C-alpha positions as CSV (number, residue, x, y, z in Angstrom):
1,M,-6.1,98.9,114.9
2,N,-9.0,100.4,117.0
3,G,-7.8,104.1,116.6
4,R,-6.5,104.4,120.2
5,F,-3.0,105.8,121.0
6,G,-0.7,103.0,121.9
7,E,-2.8,100.3,120.2
8,Q,-0.9,100.2,116.9
9,I,0.7,97.0,115.6
10,G,4.0,96.4,117.0
11,L,3.8,99.2,119.7
12,P,3.1,98.6,123.4
13,G,-0.3,99.9,124.4
14,N,-1.6,101.5,127.5
15,H,-2.1,98.1,128.9
16,F,1.7,97.6,129.0
17,F,2.2,101.0,130.7
18,N,-0.6,100.3,133.2
19,Q,0.9,96.9,133.9
20,Q,4.3,98.5,134.6
21,M,2.7,101.1,136.9
22,Q,0.8,98.4,138.7
23,E,3.8,96.2,139.2
24,S,6.0,99.1,140.4
25,G,3.4,100.3,143.0
26,L,4.1,103.8,142.1
27,E,1.6,106.6,142.0
28,M,2.9,109.1,139.5
29,T,2.7,112.7,140.0
30,I,3.8,114.7,137.0
31,D,5.3,118.1,137.8
32,P,5.2,121.0,135.2
33,A,8.8,120.5,134.1
34,S,8.1,116.9,133.3
35,A,4.9,117.8,131.5
36,I,6.8,120.3,129.4
37,A,9.4,117.7,128.5
38,I,6.8,115.1,127.6
39,G,5.0,117.7,125.5
40,A,8.2,118.6,123.7
41,S,8.7,114.9,123.0
42,I,5.2,114.6,121.6
43,I,5.8,117.5,119.3
44,G,9.1,116.1,118.2
45,G,7.3,112.8,117.5
46,G,4.8,114.6,115.3
47,L,7.4,116.3,113.4
48,S,9.2,113.0,113.0
49,I,6.0,111.5,111.5
50,F,5.8,114.4,109.0
51,G,9.4,113.9,108.0
52,S,8.9,110.2,107.6
53,N,6.1,110.7,105.3
54,Q,8.1,113.1,103.1
55,R,11.0,110.6,103.1
56,A,8.7,107.8,102.0
57,N,7.2,109.9,99.2
58,A,10.8,110.7,98.0
59,Q,11.8,107.1,98.1
60,Q,8.6,106.1,96.1
61,R,9.4,108.7,93.4
62,A,13.0,107.3,93.2
63,A,11.7,103.7,92.9
64,N,9.3,104.7,90.1
65,E,12.1,106.4,88.2
66,A,14.4,103.3,88.7
67,A,11.6,101.1,87.4
68,E,11.3,103.2,84.3
69,Q,15.0,103.1,83.7
70,R,15.0,99.3,84.1
71,E,12.3,99.1,81.5
72,E,14.3,101.2,79.1
73,M,17.4,99.1,79.8
74,A,15.4,95.9,79.1
75,D,14.5,97.3,75.7
76,W,18.1,98.2,75.0
77,S,19.4,94.9,76.2
78,W,17.0,93.0,73.9
79,E,18.1,95.1,70.9
80,E,21.8,94.7,71.9
81,T,21.3,90.9,72.3
82,T,19.8,90.8,68.8
83,R,22.7,92.8,67.4
84,R,25.3,90.7,69.3
85,E,23.8,87.4,68.0
86,S,23.8,88.8,64.5
87,Y,27.4,89.8,64.9
88,A,28.3,86.4,66.4
89,Q,26.9,84.7,63.3
90,H,29.0,87.0,61.2
91,E,32.1,86.0,63.1
92,V,31.2,82.3,62.7
93,D,31.0,82.9,58.9
94,L,34.4,84.7,59.0
95,A,35.9,81.9,61.1
96,R,34.8,79.4,58.6
97,I,36.4,81.4,55.8
98,N,39.6,82.0,57.8
99,N,39.8,78.3,58.8
100,E,39.6,77.2,55.2
101,T,42.3,79.8,54.3
102,V,44.5,78.7,57.1
103,A,44.0,75.0,56.2
104,N,45.0,75.7,52.6
105,F,48.0,77.8,53.7
106,T,49.0,75.1,56.2
107,D,48.8,72.4,53.5
108,Q,50.9,74.5,51.2
109,M,53.5,75.2,54.0
110,A,53.6,71.5,54.8
111,L,54.2,70.7,51.2
112,D,56.9,73.4,50.9
113,K,58.5,72.1,54.1
114,Y,58.5,68.6,52.7
115,N,60.1,69.7,49.5
116,R,62.6,71.8,51.4
117,E,63.5,68.9,53.7
118,L,64.1,66.8,50.6
119,Y,66.3,69.5,49.2
120,I,68.2,69.9,52.5
121,R,68.7,66.2,52.7
122,D,70.2,66.1,49.2
123,Y,72.2,69.2,50.0
124,N,73.6,67.8,53.2
125,Y,74.4,64.5,51.6
126,R,76.3,66.3,48.9
127,N,78.2,68.3,51.5
128,E,79.0,65.2,53.5
129,V,80.3,63.5,50.4
130,E,82.4,66.5,49.5
131,A,83.6,67.0,53.0
132,Y,84.6,63.3,53.2
133,N,86.4,63.5,49.9
134,K,88.1,66.7,51.1
135,T,89.2,65.2,54.3
136,E,90.6,62.1,52.5
137,E,92.5,64.4,50.2
138,Q,93.8,66.4,53.2
139,Y,94.6,63.2,55.0
140,A,96.8,62.0,52.1
141,Q,98.4,65.4,51.8
142,Q,99.1,65.5,55.6
143,I,100.6,62.0,55.6
144,D,102.9,63.0,52.7
145,Y,103.8,66.3,54.5
146,N,104.5,64.4,57.7
147,A,106.8,62.0,55.9
148,I,108.6,64.8,54.2
149,A,108.9,66.7,57.5
150,A,110.2,63.6,59.2
151,T,112.8,63.1,56.4
152,L,113.9,66.7,56.7
153,A,114.2,66.4,60.5
154,R,116.2,63.2,60.1
155,D,118.5,64.8,57.6
156,E,119.0,67.8,59.9
157,Q,119.6,65.5,62.8
158,T,122.2,63.6,60.7
159,L,123.9,66.9,59.8
160,W,123.8,67.9,63.5
161,I,125.4,64.6,64.7
162,D,128.0,64.9,61.9
163,E,128.8,68.4,63.1
164,Q,129.0,67.2,66.7
165,V,131.3,64.3,65.8
166,Q,133.5,66.6,63.6
167,Q,133.5,69.2,66.4
168,A,134.6,66.5,68.9
169,G,137.4,65.5,66.5
170,F,138.5,69.1,66.1
171,D,138.3,69.6,69.9
172,R,140.4,66.4,70.4
173,E,143.0,67.5,67.9
174,A,143.0,71.0,69.4
175,L,143.4,69.5,72.9
176,V,146.3,67.3,71.6
177,L,148.0,70.3,70.0
178,D,147.5,72.5,73.0
179,T,148.8,69.7,75.3
180,D,151.9,69.2,73.1
181,K,152.5,72.9,73.0
182,K,152.2,73.2,76.8
183,L,154.5,70.2,77.3
184,R,157.0,71.7,74.8
185,D,156.7,75.0,76.6
186,I,157.3,73.2,79.9
187,E,160.3,71.4,78.4
188,L,161.7,74.7,77.0
189,D,161.1,76.3,80.4
190,R,163.0,73.5,82.0
191,E,165.9,73.8,79.6
192,G,165.7,77.6,80.0
193,L,165.7,77.1,83.8
194,V,168.8,74.9,83.6
195,L,170.5,77.4,81.3
196,D,169.5,80.3,83.5
197,T,170.6,78.5,86.7
198,D,173.9,77.6,85.1
199,K,174.3,81.2,83.9
200,K,173.5,82.5,87.4
201,L,175.9,80.0,89.0
202,R,178.6,80.9,86.5
203,D,177.9,84.6,87.2
204,I,178.1,83.8,90.9
205,G,181.5,82.0,90.3
206,F,182.7,85.0,88.3
207,D,181.5,87.3,91.0
208,R,183.3,85.2,93.5
209,E,186.5,85.2,91.4
210,G,186.0,89.0,90.9
211,L,185.5,89.4,94.6
212,V,188.7,87.4,95.3
213,L,190.6,89.4,92.7
214,N,189.2,92.7,93.9
215,T,189.9,91.8,97.5
216,D,193.5,90.8,96.6
217,K,193.9,94.0,94.7
218,K,192.5,96.1,97.5
219,L,194.8,94.2,100.0
220,K,197.8,94.7,97.7
221,D,196.8,98.4,97.3
222,I,196.7,98.6,101.1
223,G,200.1,96.9,101.2
224,F,201.4,99.4,98.7
225,D,199.9,102.1,100.8
226,Y,201.6,100.7,103.9
227,K,204.9,100.7,102.1
228,E,204.2,104.2,100.8
229,V,203.4,105.3,104.3
230,A,206.6,103.6,105.6
231,N,208.6,105.2,102.8
232,I,207.1,108.6,103.6
233,L,207.6,108.1,107.3
234,G,211.3,107.1,106.6
235,E,211.7,110.0,104.3
236,Q,210.2,112.3,106.9
237,R,212.4,110.7,109.6
238,D,215.5,111.2,107.4
239,L,214.4,114.7,106.6
240,F,213.9,115.3,110.3
241,A,217.3,114.0,111.1
242,S,218.9,115.9,108.3
243,Q,217.1,119.1,109.3
244,R,218.1,118.6,112.9
245,Q,221.6,118.0,111.8
246,G,221.4,121.1,109.6
247,F,220.0,123.1,112.4
248,N,222.9,121.9,114.7
249,L,225.4,122.7,112.0
250,Q,223.9,126.1,111.5
251,Q,223.9,126.7,115.2
252,Q,227.5,125.6,115.5
253,Q,228.3,127.8,112.5
254,A,226.6,130.7,114.1
255,R,228.3,130.0,117.4
256,A,231.7,129.8,115.6
257,K,231.1,133.0,113.8
258,A,229.9,134.6,117.0
259,S,233.0,133.3,118.8
260,F,235.1,134.7,116.0
261,D,233.3,138.0,116.2
262,I,233.7,138.1,120.0
263,Q,237.4,137.3,119.6
264,T,237.6,139.9,116.9
265,N,235.8,142.4,119.0
266,Q,238.0,141.6,122.0
267,I,241.1,142.0,119.8
268,K,239.7,145.3,118.5
269,G,238.9,146.5,121.9
270,M,242.3,145.7,123.0
271,Q,243.6,147.5,120.0
272,D,241.4,150.5,120.6
273,E,242.5,150.5,124.3
274,G,246.1,150.2,123.1
275,K,245.5,153.0,120.6
276,A,244.0,155.2,123.4
277,K,246.9,154.5,125.6
278,A,249.2,155.1,122.7
279,M,247.9,158.5,122.1
280,G,249.8,159.7,125.2
281,Q,246.8,161.3,126.8
282,A,246.5,161.4,130.5
283,G,244.0,162.2,132.9
284,R,240.3,161.9,132.5
285,T,240.4,162.1,128.8
286,A,242.7,159.3,128.6
287,R,240.4,157.4,130.9
288,K,237.4,158.4,129.0
289,N,238.9,157.3,125.8
290,Q,239.9,154.1,127.4
291,Q,236.5,153.7,129.0
292,A,234.8,154.5,125.6
293,A,236.9,152.0,123.9
294,L,236.1,149.4,126.6
295,A,232.4,150.3,126.6
296,T,232.3,150.0,122.8
297,A,234.0,146.7,123.1
298,G,231.7,145.6,125.9
299,L,228.6,146.7,124.1
300,T,229.7,144.9,121.0
301,Q,230.6,141.9,123.1
302,A,227.2,142.0,124.8
303,A,225.5,142.3,121.4
304,L,227.4,139.4,120.1
305,V,226.5,137.3,123.2
306,D,222.9,138.4,122.8
307,S,222.9,137.4,119.2
308,I,224.4,134.0,120.1
309,T,221.7,133.6,122.7
310,R,219.0,134.6,120.3
311,A,220.4,132.4,117.6
312,D,220.3,129.4,120.1
313,S,216.7,130.2,120.8
314,V,215.9,130.4,117.1
315,F,217.7,127.1,116.5
316,D,215.9,125.5,119.5
317,L,212.6,126.8,118.1
318,Q,213.4,125.4,114.6
319,R,214.4,122.1,116.1
320,L,211.1,122.1,118.1
321,Q,209.1,122.9,115.0
322,N,211.0,120.2,113.1
323,Y,210.3,117.7,115.9
324,Q,206.6,118.8,116.0
325,K,206.3,118.5,112.3
326,Y,207.9,115.1,112.4
327,G,205.6,114.1,115.3
328,Y,202.6,115.3,113.3
329,Q,203.8,113.5,110.2
330,H,204.4,110.4,112.3
331,L,200.9,110.7,113.8
332,A,199.5,111.1,110.3
333,A,201.4,108.1,109.2
334,D,200.0,106.1,112.2
335,L,196.5,107.3,111.4
336,K,196.9,106.3,107.8
337,K,198.3,103.0,108.9
338,D,195.2,102.6,111.1
339,R,193.0,103.6,108.3
340,L,194.8,101.2,106.0
341,G,194.4,98.5,108.7
342,A,190.7,99.3,109.1
343,L,190.4,99.3,105.3
344,A,192.1,96.0,105.2
345,E,189.8,94.6,107.8
346,F,186.8,96.2,106.0
347,T,188.0,94.7,102.7
348,Q,188.4,91.3,104.4
349,S,184.9,91.6,106.0
350,T,183.5,92.8,102.7
351,S,185.1,89.9,100.9
352,E,183.7,87.5,103.5
353,L,180.3,89.2,103.3
354,G,180.5,89.0,99.5
355,H,181.4,85.3,99.7
356,R,178.4,84.7,102.1
357,K,176.1,86.7,99.8
358,L,177.4,84.8,96.8
359,G,176.9,81.6,98.8
360,S,173.3,82.6,99.7
361,E,172.7,83.7,96.2
362,T,174.0,80.3,95.0
363,A,171.7,78.5,97.5
364,F,168.8,80.8,96.5
365,T,169.4,80.2,92.8
366,R,169.6,76.4,93.4
367,A,166.4,76.5,95.6
368,T,164.7,78.7,93.0
369,S,165.7,76.3,90.3
370,E,164.4,73.4,92.3
371,L,161.2,75.2,93.0
372,K,160.7,76.1,89.3
373,R,161.5,72.5,88.4
374,D,158.9,71.4,90.9
375,K,156.4,73.9,89.5
376,L,157.2,72.8,85.9
377,A,156.8,69.2,87.1
378,A,153.4,70.1,88.7
379,L,152.4,72.0,85.6
380,E,153.4,69.1,83.5
381,A,151.3,66.8,85.7
382,F,148.4,69.3,85.6
383,T,148.7,69.5,81.8
384,G,148.5,65.7,81.6
385,N,145.5,65.7,83.9
386,T,143.9,68.5,82.0
387,D,144.5,66.6,78.7
388,A,143.0,63.5,80.2
389,L,140.0,65.5,81.5
390,G,139.6,67.2,78.1
391,H,139.6,63.8,76.4
392,R,137.0,62.5,78.8
393,K,134.9,65.6,78.4
394,I,135.1,65.3,74.6
395,N,134.3,61.6,74.8
396,A,131.4,62.3,77.1
397,S,130.1,65.1,74.8
398,E,130.4,62.8,71.9
399,T,128.5,60.0,73.8
400,S,125.9,62.5,74.9
401,A,125.5,63.8,71.3
402,Q,125.0,60.2,70.1
403,A,122.4,59.6,72.8
404,R,120.8,62.9,72.0
405,N,120.8,61.9,68.3
406,Q,119.0,58.6,69.2
407,T,116.5,60.5,71.3
408,N,115.9,63.1,68.6
409,L,115.3,60.3,66.1
410,L,112.8,58.7,68.4
411,R,111.2,62.1,68.9
412,I,111.0,62.5,65.1
413,E,109.3,59.1,64.9
414,H,107.0,60.0,67.8
415,D,106.1,63.4,66.3
416,Q,105.4,61.8,62.9
417,Y,103.3,59.1,64.5
418,G,101.4,61.8,66.5
419,A,100.9,63.9,63.3
420,D,99.6,60.8,61.5
421,M,97.3,60.1,64.3
422,S,96.0,63.7,64.3
423,A,95.5,63.4,60.5
424,E,93.7,60.1,61.1
425,N,91.5,61.6,63.7
426,R,90.5,64.5,61.4
427,R,89.3,62.0,58.8
428,L,85.5,61.8,58.5
429,S,83.6,58.6,58.4
430,P,82.4,57.6,54.9
431,P,78.8,58.7,54.4
432,R,76.1,56.0,54.0
433,A,74.6,55.2,50.6
434,Y,71.9,57.6,49.3
435,E,69.3,54.9,49.3
436,D,70.1,54.2,52.9
437,L,69.2,57.7,54.0
438,P,66.1,57.9,56.3
439,E,62.9,58.6,54.4
440,I,61.1,61.9,54.9
441,P,57.4,61.3,55.4
442,P,55.1,63.3,53.1
443,P,52.8,65.8,54.8
444,Y,49.2,65.2,55.8
445,N,46.2,67.3,54.7
446,T,44.7,69.5,57.4
447,P,41.6,68.0,58.9
448,E,38.3,69.8,58.3
449,I,37.0,71.7,61.3
450,V,33.2,72.0,61.9
451,I,32.1,75.3,63.3
452,P,28.4,75.5,64.4
453,D,26.2,78.6,63.8
454,A,26.0,81.2,66.5
455,Y,23.1,80.9,69.1
456,T,20.0,82.9,68.4
457,T,17.3,83.8,71.1
458,E,13.9,83.0,69.7
459,N,11.7,84.9,72.2
460,R,12.2,88.1,74.2
461,P,12.6,87.5,77.9
462,P,10.0,89.0,80.3
463,G,10.4,92.7,81.3
464,P,11.5,94.0,84.7
465,V,9.4,94.2,87.9
466,G,7.7,97.5,88.6
467,A,8.4,99.9,91.4
468,P,7.3,98.7,94.9
469,N,4.9,100.8,97.1
470,L,7.2,102.4,99.7
471,T,4.6,104.7,101.3
472,A,2.6,101.8,102.8
473,G,2.9,101.6,106.6
474,A,4.8,104.9,106.7
475,G,2.2,106.5,109.1
476,L,2.3,103.6,111.5
477,M,6.1,103.7,111.5
478,A,6.1,107.4,112.3
479,A,3.5,106.9,115.1
480,G,5.6,104.1,116.5
481,Q,8.7,106.4,116.5
482,A,6.7,109.1,118.3
483,M,5.5,106.7,120.9
484,G,9.1,105.5,121.4
485,T,10.1,109.1,121.9
486,I,7.4,109.7,124.5
487,A,8.3,106.5,126.3
488,S,11.8,107.6,126.4
489,A,10.9,110.9,127.9
490,V,8.7,109.2,130.5
491,A,11.4,106.6,131.3
492,A,13.9,109.4,131.8
493,Y,11.7,110.9,134.5
494,T,12.3,109.5,138.1
495,P,9.5,110.4,140.5
496,S,10.1,110.8,144.2
497,T,7.7,108.4,146.1
498,P,8.2,107.1,149.6
499,N,7.1,103.5,148.7
500,Y,9.5,103.3,145.7
501,N,12.2,100.7,146.2
502,G,14.2,101.7,143.2
503,V,17.2,104.0,142.8
504,G,16.0,107.0,144.9
505,G,14.2,110.1,144.7
506,R,16.2,111.8,142.1
507,Y,17.7,111.3,138.5
508,E,21.2,109.8,138.8
509,G,22.3,110.8,135.3
510,G,23.0,108.6,132.3
511,T,21.8,108.7,128.7
512,V,18.3,109.7,127.9
513,G,16.8,107.4,125.3
514,P,14.8,104.2,124.8
515,P,14.8,101.5,127.5
516,T,17.7,99.2,127.7
517,T,15.4,96.2,127.3
518,P,14.4,95.6,123.7
519,P,10.7,96.1,122.8
520,P,8.6,93.1,122.0
521,A,8.6,91.8,118.5
522,P,6.0,93.2,116.1
523,L,2.8,91.2,115.7
524,P,2.2,89.3,112.5
């Protein structure tokens, strides 16, 4: 370094700036503003150099303190290594003691395990022998129990088949008795039907005879009524004739009396007229007396004639009444005859109807008897078929009971065989002989383990490196930074020259700073 600005190591000198100026063909002309900017940059570079020196001094102090701390740590590490190696040897001694203790404990455990396995083998063998003997005893008991159970089942089956056979016999006897009873009932019903039919037919015969007798009686009564009516009619006719004759006689008697009275009155009149004449009176008195006598006689004569006329009218009325009475009685007799005739016809019709009803009843009785005979015959056939069916059912039940008995006996044999097989399957295999049991190997001793001593460091390792000199070259680095700042300021300035072929005569903007091309590498 020759002491000139821009000639430091690693920084471009004035020769580089001059070379750039020559190559660009520019002739710089610095205006006041640019000079002020460049001056400010130079001042900032100075301050940067001062700050760099202070930072280097601080870094040196920190490096010295770190070196001292590393020295202290080296001492502590050596002491700690010594302590750790001592403790490691102590652990080795303890491991040897523990290994011996564990080996002795393991040997004792192996011996105990060996003795326990021997005990367990003997215990298991005894249990196997006892279990085998127990199963053999249970097998014998089960076989005996199965035989007893099979015998009981066979006995129960024998009782059951005996009951079934006896029940079949009883059912057969009951069927025979029931069939005989039904047949006897049918026979009794048939006999009763015959008797009932005969009784009904006899009753019908009696009813027919009674009907004939009743009809004859009624006809005879009607005949008697006819005769009575004829007698009454004859009596009434005779009475009519006698009354008519009586009326005629009474009229004749009345007429005769009236004739006698008239004659008597005529005679009296004549006498009175003669008496009047005989009195010797003349003139009107005589005529009056005569006229009075004649008038009295005429009046009496008129009264007598009138009485005769009235008596004839009375007798005519009596004869009319008698004739009307006889006519009414004759009409009543004719009506009674008509009634008796109608009654006779009704009696004949009733008799014929009664005979037809009795004939129908006879036919119905015979048909009913035949129907009941057919029903009894059908019932008898049904009873026979029912009896045959009952016998077949009883025989089938008995056959089925026999087959079921054989099946149950086979089932008993099968169950006994299965129970014996189950008992056989539950039997244990006989245990092997004690001397044939597998041998239990005796335990081995625990092998001895060799544990080496812990590693020990013989010499202390070298100490740590001291603190480096961090202030060396700090001035040069600060000068370089200042020059870089100045160069940046200069590079940010764009002069306006007519022969400049660059951007133009003014600053186009952008970031102010170092050039975009890297600086050359520092010299060795």
